[in-house]
C-alpha positions in Angstrom: -40.7 -268.0 -83.8 -39.3 -271.4 -84.9 -41.6 -274.2 -85.7 -40.5 -277.8 -86.1 -41.9 -281.1 -87.2 -40.4 -284.5 -87.6 -41.0 -286.8 -90.6 -40.2 -290.5 -90.7 -38.9 -291.3 -94.2 -37.7 -294.6 -95.6 -34.2 -293.0 -96.0 -34.0 -291.7 -92.4 -35.9 -289.4 -90.1 -36.2 -285.8 -91.2 -36.4 -282.5 -89.2 -38.5 -279.8 -90.8 -38.1 -276.2 -89.6 -40.2 -273.1 -90.4 -40.4 -269.5 -89.4 -44.2 -269.8 -89.7 -44.4 -268.7 -93.3 -41.4 -270.3 -95.0 -39.6 -273.6 -94.8 -36.2 -272.7 -93.4 -34.7 -276.2 -92.8 -35.1 -279.7 -94.0 -32.4 -282.1 -92.7 -31.9 -285.7 -92.1 -31.3 -286.5 -88.5 -28.6 -289.1 -89.3 -27.7 -291.6 -86.6 -29.4 -289.7 -83.8 -32.9 -290.6 -85.0 -36.0 -288.8 -83.8 -38.2 -289.6 -80.9 -41.0 -291.7 -82.4 -43.6 -290.1 -80.2 -42.8 -286.7 -81.8 -42.7 -287.8 -85.4 -45.2 -285.8 -87.5 -45.9 -283.7 -84.4 -46.1 -279.9 -84.8 -47.3 -279.8 -88.3 -50.2 -277.3 -87.5 -48.2 -274.6 -89.3 -49.5 -274.6 -92.9 -46.0 -274.5 -94.5 -45.0 -277.6 -92.5 -48.2 -279.3 -93.4 -47.4 -278.6 -97.1 -43.9 -279.9 -96.6 -45.2 -283.1 -95.1 -47.6 -283.5 -98.1 -44.6 -282.9 -100.4 -42.5 -285.5 -98.6 -45.3 -288.0 -98.7 -45.5 -287.7 -102.5 -41.7 -287.7 -102.9 -41.3 -290.9 -100.9 -44.1 -292.5 -102.9 -41.9 -292.2 -105.9 -43.5 -289.0 -107.4 -41.6 -286.0 -108.6 -43.5 -283.2 -106.7 -42.9 -279.6 -107.8 -40.6 -277.8 -105.3 -43.1 -275.0 -104.9 -42.8 -274.6 -101.1 -41.9 -271.1 -99.9 -38.3 -271.3 -98.8 -36.2 -268.8 -96.8 -32.5 -269.8 -97.0 -29.5 -267.7 -96.6 -26.0 -268.2 -97.8 -23.2 -266.6 -99.7 -23.7 -265.4 -103.3 -21.7 -268.4 -104.5 -23.8 -270.8 -102.5 -26.9 -269.2 -103.9 -25.5 -269.8 -107.5 -24.9 -273.4 -106.7 -28.2 -273.9 -105.0 -30.0 -272.3 -108.0 -28.3 -274.8 -110.4 -29.1 -277.7 -108.1 -32.8 -276.8 -108.1 -32.7 -277.2 -111.9 -31.5 -280.9 -111.8 -34.6 -282.9 -112.8 -35.9 -285.7 -110.6 -34.1 -288.9 -111.3 -31.1 -287.2 -113.0 -27.7 -286.3 -111.7 -24.9 -283.8 -112.5 -21.3 -284.0 -111.5 -19.6 -281.5 -109.2 -17.5 -280.6 -112.2 -20.5 -280.0 -114.5 -22.0 -277.6 -112.0 -18.6 -275.9 -111.7 -18.4 -275.6 -115.4 -21.7 -273.8 -115.5 -20.6 -271.4 -112.9 -17.1 -271.0 -114.5 -18.8 -270.1 -117.8 -20.5 -267.2 -116.1 -17.1 -266.2 -114.6 -15.4 -266.1 -118.0 -14.3 -269.8 -118.2 -12.4 -269.9 -115.0 -13.1 -273.1 -113.1 -10.0 -273.7 -111.0 -11.0 -275.4 -107.8 -14.7 -274.7 -108.3 -15.7 -278.4 -108.2 -14.6 -278.6 -104.6 -16.3 -275.3 -103.8 -19.5 -276.7 -105.4 -19.3 -279.7 -103.0 -18.8 -277.3 -100.1 -21.8 -275.2 -101.0 -23.9 -278.3 -101.5 -22.9 -279.5 -98.0 -24.2 -276.2 -96.5 -27.7 -276.6 -98.2 -30.2 -275.9 -95.4 -33.2 -277.5 -97.2 -32.2 -281.0 -98.4 -34.4 -282.6 -101.1 -35.9 -279.2 -102.1 -32.5 -278.1 -103.1 -31.5 -281.6 -104.3 -27.8 -281.7 -103.5 -28.1 -285.5 -103.4 -28.3 -285.4 -107.2 -24.6 -284.3 -107.3 -22.2 -287.2 -108.1 -18.5 -287.5 -108.8 -17.1 -287.2 -112.3 -16.6 -291.0 -112.5 -20.3 -291.6 -111.7 -19.7 -292.7 -108.1 -21.7 -291.1 -105.3 -19.2 -288.6 -104.0 -19.9 -287.0 -100.7 -23.2 -286.1 -99.0 -23.7 -284.2 -95.7 -26.0 -286.9 -94.4 -23.9 -289.9 -95.5 -23.6 -292.2 -98.5 -26.4 -294.5 -97.4 -29.0 -291.8 -97.3 -27.7 -290.4 -100.7 -27.9 -293.9 -102.2 -31.5 -294.4 -100.8 -32.6 -291.1 -102.4 -31.0 -291.8 -105.7 -32.4 -295.3 -105.8 -35.9 -294.0 -105.0 -35.6 -291.6 -107.9 -34.2 -294.3 -110.3 -31.1 -292.2 -110.9 -28.0 -293.7 -112.5 -24.7 -293.8 -110.5 -21.8 -296.1 -110.0 -22.1 -298.0 -106.8 
């Protein structure tokens, strides 16, 4: 069974999804917005309650541990990228190229077009914030892309006090 809850954040409304035991989705709703009457509804599932608590702390400017049970699926390459992203500390950033270099090193130094592939894998991240793809920036320090748009990415990085070129 799929359980959902909505969370109103200062960076945009968030949809949380769970299978009842694990968090399976955390996404910004973008321009659609959520029905205000449903915000925070449906959090009777313990993992969703824990996710709301985590989000409350995060949006208060804390760096909560990402210890929520996650169930995500992707390709082996996406899994490699997501594992590296989970290691980026709160308030810090890495470039797409830096992540590509880490993966390339594991592949015998071959990086080729990996930076673009890293961006593609980050864009398919099913649990935003918990796999912090917003902490990826371009090599020149600019924001680069973000599945939920540059304004949300800027909001999250500003909240964390991360450095980037506007």
